[in-house]
C-alpha positions as CSV (number, residue, x, y, z in Angstrom):
1,E,91.4,109.1,67.5
2,E,88.4,109.8,70.2
3,S,89.5,109.9,73.7
4,A,87.8,107.5,76.2
5,I,86.4,110.4,78.3
6,R,84.8,112.1,75.3
7,R,83.3,108.9,74.0
8,R,81.9,108.4,77.4
9,E,80.3,111.8,77.4
10,R,78.9,111.3,74.0
11,E,77.4,108.0,74.9
12,E,75.8,109.6,78.0
13,K,74.2,112.4,76.0
14,R,72.8,109.9,73.5
15,A,71.4,107.9,76.5
16,G,68.3,110.3,76.9
17,T,65.9,111.7,74.7
18,G,64.1,114.2,77.0
19,K,65.5,117.2,78.8
20,I,66.0,115.2,82.0
21,S,67.6,111.9,81.7
22,L,69.5,109.5,83.8
23,S,73.1,108.3,82.9
24,T,75.6,106.0,84.3
25,H,77.7,107.4,87.2
26,R,79.8,104.6,88.6
27,Q,79.8,101.1,87.4
28,N,76.6,99.1,87.7
29,Y,77.3,95.4,88.3
30,I,76.3,92.2,90.1
31,L,78.8,89.9,91.5
32,P,76.7,86.5,92.0
33,L,79.2,85.2,94.4
34,T,81.5,86.8,96.8
35,Y,83.7,85.5,99.5
36,N,85.0,87.5,102.5
37,N,86.8,85.6,105.5
38,H,87.6,88.6,107.3
39,L,84.2,90.3,108.0
40,N,84.0,92.7,110.8
41,R,81.8,90.9,113.3
42,K,82.0,93.1,116.3
43,P,79.3,95.4,115.4
44,Y,76.8,92.5,114.9
45,D,77.9,91.1,118.3
46,A,77.3,94.4,119.9
47,A,73.9,94.9,118.3
48,G,72.9,91.4,119.4
49,E,72.4,90.3,115.6
50,N,73.5,87.1,114.1
51,E,76.9,86.8,112.4
52,P,76.9,87.1,108.6
53,D,78.1,84.3,106.3
54,Y,81.2,84.5,104.4
55,V,79.5,84.0,101.2
56,E,77.1,86.5,99.6
57,V,76.0,88.5,96.5
58,K,77.3,91.9,95.9
59,F,75.7,94.3,93.5
60,Q,75.9,98.2,92.7
61,I,73.3,100.6,91.2
62,S,74.8,104.1,90.2
63,F,73.1,106.9,88.2
64,K,73.3,110.7,87.8
65,V,71.1,113.4,86.3
66,L,72.1,116.7,84.9
67,L,70.5,119.5,86.9
68,W,72.0,122.5,85.3
69,E,74.0,122.9,82.2
70,K,76.9,125.4,81.4
71,M,76.4,127.5,84.6
72,F,79.5,129.6,84.1
73,W,80.2,131.2,80.8
74,G,79.5,128.0,78.8
75,N,81.0,125.5,81.1
76,G,80.4,123.8,84.6
77,D,77.5,121.3,84.6
78,L,75.7,120.6,87.9
79,F,74.8,117.0,88.6
80,F,73.1,114.9,91.3
81,A,74.1,111.3,91.6
82,Y,73.1,108.3,93.6
83,T,74.9,105.2,94.3
84,Q,73.7,102.1,96.3
85,L,76.1,99.3,97.2
86,S,74.4,96.1,98.5
87,F,75.7,93.2,100.4
88,W,73.0,90.4,100.2
89,Q,73.1,87.1,102.2
90,L,71.3,85.3,99.5
91,Y,72.7,81.7,100.2
92,D,71.8,82.0,104.1
93,K,68.4,80.2,103.7
94,E,68.1,79.5,107.5
95,M,67.9,83.3,108.0
96,S,65.6,84.0,105.1
97,S,68.4,85.6,102.9
98,P,68.8,88.9,104.6
99,F,70.7,91.9,103.3
100,R,73.8,92.2,105.6
101,E,74.4,95.8,104.6
102,T,73.5,98.5,102.0
103,N,75.3,101.7,101.7
104,Y,73.4,104.7,100.2
105,E,75.5,107.6,98.6
106,P,73.9,110.7,97.3
107,E,76.3,113.3,95.7
108,I,76.0,116.8,94.1
109,F,78.9,118.1,92.2
110,L,80.1,120.5,89.4
111,K,81.8,119.2,86.4
112,F,84.1,121.5,84.3
113,D,85.4,120.5,80.9
114,T,89.2,121.1,80.4
115,D,91.8,120.5,77.7
116,F,95.3,120.7,78.9
117,N,98.4,118.5,79.1
118,V,99.8,116.8,82.0
119,L,102.8,114.2,81.7
120,G,101.7,113.2,78.2
121,L,98.0,112.8,79.2
122,T,95.2,115.2,78.3
123,N,93.3,116.3,81.5
124,R,89.6,116.4,80.2
125,L,87.6,117.3,83.2
126,I,87.7,118.5,86.7
127,T,84.8,117.9,89.4
128,I,84.4,119.5,92.7
129,G,81.4,118.1,94.9
130,F,79.9,117.1,98.1
131,D,79.2,113.3,99.1
132,H,77.2,111.7,101.9
133,E,77.3,107.9,102.6
134,S,75.3,106.1,105.2
135,N,74.3,102.6,105.8
136,G,70.7,103.6,106.9
137,R,71.1,101.8,110.1
138,G,70.6,102.8,113.7
139,G,72.2,102.3,117.1
140,D,75.5,100.4,117.1
141,L,75.2,99.4,113.5
142,S,75.0,102.9,112.3
143,R,77.8,104.3,109.9
144,S,77.9,107.6,108.0
145,W,80.2,110.2,106.8
146,N,80.4,113.5,104.8
147,R,82.9,114.4,102.4
148,I,84.1,117.3,100.0
149,F,85.8,115.9,97.0
150,A,87.5,116.7,93.8
151,V,88.3,114.6,90.6
152,F,91.1,115.2,88.1
153,A,90.6,112.9,85.0
154,A,93.0,112.6,82.2
155,D,93.2,110.2,79.3
156,R,95.3,109.2,76.1
157,G,93.4,107.1,73.7
158,N,91.8,104.3,75.6
159,F,93.6,104.8,78.7
160,V,91.9,106.8,81.5
161,I,93.3,107.8,84.8
162,A,91.5,109.9,87.6
163,L,92.8,111.1,91.0
164,K,90.2,111.8,93.6
165,P,91.1,113.4,97.0
166,W,88.7,114.0,99.4
167,Y,88.3,115.9,103.0
168,R,86.0,114.5,105.6
169,I,83.7,117.0,107.1
170,P,84.4,116.8,111.0
171,E,81.6,115.8,113.3
172,D,81.2,116.0,117.2
173,D,82.4,113.1,119.0
174,D,78.8,112.5,120.4
175,D,77.6,112.3,116.8
176,D,80.4,110.7,115.2
177,D,79.7,106.9,114.4
178,N,82.7,106.5,112.3
179,P,85.6,107.8,114.3
180,N,88.9,107.8,112.4
181,I,87.6,106.4,109.4
182,E,90.2,108.4,107.4
183,K,92.9,106.3,109.0
184,Y,91.5,103.3,107.1
185,M,89.8,104.9,104.0
186,G,92.7,107.3,103.5
187,Y,92.3,110.8,101.9
188,G,91.7,109.8,98.2
189,E,92.0,107.3,95.6
190,L,93.7,106.6,92.2
191,L,92.0,105.0,89.4
192,G,93.4,103.8,86.0
193,A,91.4,101.9,83.3
194,Y,92.0,100.6,79.8
195,R,89.3,99.8,77.2
196,L,90.3,96.8,74.9
197,K,87.2,96.5,72.5
198,K,84.4,95.4,74.9
199,H,86.7,94.7,77.8
200,V,87.6,97.2,80.5
201,F,90.6,96.5,82.9
202,S,90.9,98.7,85.9
203,L,93.2,99.2,89.1
204,M,92.3,101.2,92.0
205,L,94.7,102.2,94.7
206,R,94.0,103.8,98.0
207,N,96.1,104.5,101.1
208,N,96.1,106.4,104.2
209,L,99.8,107.6,103.9
210,R,100.3,107.0,107.6
211,R,103.1,105.0,109.5
212,S,100.4,102.7,110.5
213,N,99.8,101.9,107.0
214,K,96.3,100.8,105.8
215,G,94.8,100.9,102.2
216,A,93.2,99.1,99.4
217,V,93.9,97.6,95.9
218,E,91.1,96.5,93.5
219,V,91.7,95.0,90.3
220,G,88.6,94.9,88.0
221,W,87.6,93.3,84.6
222,S,84.4,94.3,83.1
223,Y,82.6,93.0,79.8
224,G,79.7,94.6,78.0
225,L,77.0,92.1,77.3
226,T,74.9,94.2,75.3
227,T,74.9,98.1,74.5
228,N,72.8,98.7,77.4
229,L,74.1,96.0,79.9
C-alpha cells in the first residue's frame, strides 16, 4: 500500500508541467464563518482603532516552490514557501468590512527523504528551515518573530504524524514586539492526520511545557471537493 506521504509527493510532482511549478505547502482553505469571543482587544485600544467584531471570515493561502533538487548526493531538496493567513471582518458593514489581521509567513527549508522505522511507523522525511512571520503592521499593532525549525514526519498507510520543534531567534528588547511569545506558542507542535477516502481528519497539539501552562488543541476535518479544490 502506498504511504500517505509518498502519495502526497507524487501528487505534487504531477501538479506542474514546467521546471518551476507551485505546489501546496500547508492547507489552503476558507472558513466562511468563525466566532471568537476572546479576542485580544488591548492592542486595538492602544492604537486607537475600533474593536473588532466576534464574527469574521478566516482563510489561508499556502504554496511552495522547489528551488534546487537533490543538493547532496541525490538527496536534499531546497524549497521556498509562503503562507498567508487572513482574518476578514466581512460582516462588519459599518466599518466597510476591513481585514482585522493578515499574517505573512515566508520560509526556506531543506527536505531530506528518509526511510527508517520508528515505533512501528516509517519516518519518510526530515526538514530543516528558517521561518519569518509578521502581520505587516506598524506601531503598537506590529507583531513579528523569526524561528529555526525542523520537521520529522512518519506514516503508516493512511496515517501521518509530524513533530515540528522550533527555536526562536532572540531579538534586542528595543526591537522585540513579541516578547515572551514562546511562553504562549511553546517550542513546537505535534500534528496527526488520517485520510479516509476524500476525508482528512487531523489533530494538532501545542504546549509551552511550563508550570504556567498554555497551549492549543485544534481538531480538523477537510474534504476535497474536486481534484484541485
